[in-house]
C-alpha distance (Angstrom), angle and dihedral (degrees) to the residues before:
residue distance angle dihedral
X1 . . .
X2 3.79 . .
X3 3.79 117.8 .
X4 3.77 119.0 -134.9
X5 3.74 132.3 9.9
X6 3.83 115.4 -47.9
X7 3.82 115.7 -111.6
X8 3.82 90.4 6.0
X9 3.82 108.8 92.1
X10 3.80 95.8 -175.9
X11 3.80 91.9 49.1
X12 3.79 94.8 92.6
X13 3.79 89.7 48.2
X14 3.81 89.9 54.9
X15 3.80 91.5 49.5
X16 3.80 92.2 49.5
X17 3.81 91.8 47.2
X18 3.81 91.0 50.5
X19 3.80 91.6 48.5
X20 3.81 91.2 49.1
X21 3.81 91.6 48.7
X22 3.80 91.6 49.7
X23 3.80 91.6 47.4
X24 3.82 90.5 51.0
X25 3.81 90.7 50.4
X26 3.80 91.9 49.7
X27 3.80 92.2 50.6
X28 3.82 90.9 50.0
X29 3.78 92.2 51.7
X30 3.76 120.7 76.8
X31 3.77 116.2 -95.0
X32 3.78 108.0 -96.8
X33 3.80 115.4 -102.6
X34 3.77 91.1 -143.0
X35 3.78 128.0 46.4
X36 3.80 94.3 -112.2
X37 3.79 99.5 128.0
X38 3.82 92.5 172.1
X39 3.81 91.2 59.1
X40 3.81 91.3 46.7
X41 3.82 91.8 51.1
X42 3.81 91.7 45.5
X43 3.79 91.1 55.0
X44 3.80 91.2 48.6
X45 3.83 92.3 49.9
X46 3.80 91.2 46.7
X47 3.80 90.2 52.2
X48 3.80 92.7 48.3
X49 3.80 95.9 44.5
X50 3.78 101.5 40.3
X51 3.79 111.6 17.1
X52 3.82 105.1 37.1
X53 3.78 121.5 97.2
X54 3.78 117.8 -126.8
X55 3.77 123.6 -140.0
X56 3.81 99.7 -89.0
X57 3.83 102.0 23.1
X58 3.78 124.6 96.0
X59 3.79 94.5 -160.3
X60 3.80 133.6 43.5
X61 3.81 121.3 -94.7
X62 3.81 93.0 -108.1
X63 3.82 90.7 60.7
X64 3.79 92.3 48.7
X65 3.80 90.8 47.2
X66 3.80 94.8 51.7
X67 3.80 93.5 42.4
X68 3.81 91.7 52.4
X69 3.79 92.6 50.5
X70 3.81 90.4 44.9
X71 3.80 88.2 56.7
X72 3.81 88.9 44.9
X73 3.78 89.7 -119.4
X74 3.80 106.3 150.5
X75 3.79 96.2 -145.8
X76 3.78 140.3 21.9
X77 3.81 87.0 -146.6
X78 3.81 112.8 64.0
X79 3.78 112.8 -128.8
X80 3.80 94.3 16.2
X81 3.78 112.5 141.9
X82 3.77 127.5 -175.2
X83 3.79 123.7 -153.8
X84 3.78 121.2 -152.0
X85 3.77 131.8 -172.7
X86 3.79 118.5 -122.7
X87 3.80 101.6 -137.5
X88 3.79 93.5 -157.4
X89 3.80 96.4 54.5
X90 3.81 100.0 22.5
X91 3.81 91.8 -131.6
X92 3.78 126.9 129.9
X93 3.79 116.3 -123.8
């Protein structure tokens, strides 16, 4: 067993920070009435990923995302490119 991510010294720190953030979100939310832990976690992740403000943004990521696609701007981050693997040919595009 090796803790953390190999060759990435801050990897474990990122994992611990994410776990702490998720735990804080779960404690701020009401305790679920039912025992559906998956649903409770899904709501917490949705809140963190789409409704939380980041340090320098004045609106949540979901608003930025939808505004950018409404303006037909491919990315909210200028110069960001995403590679994907074509499973039929095995090439990266």
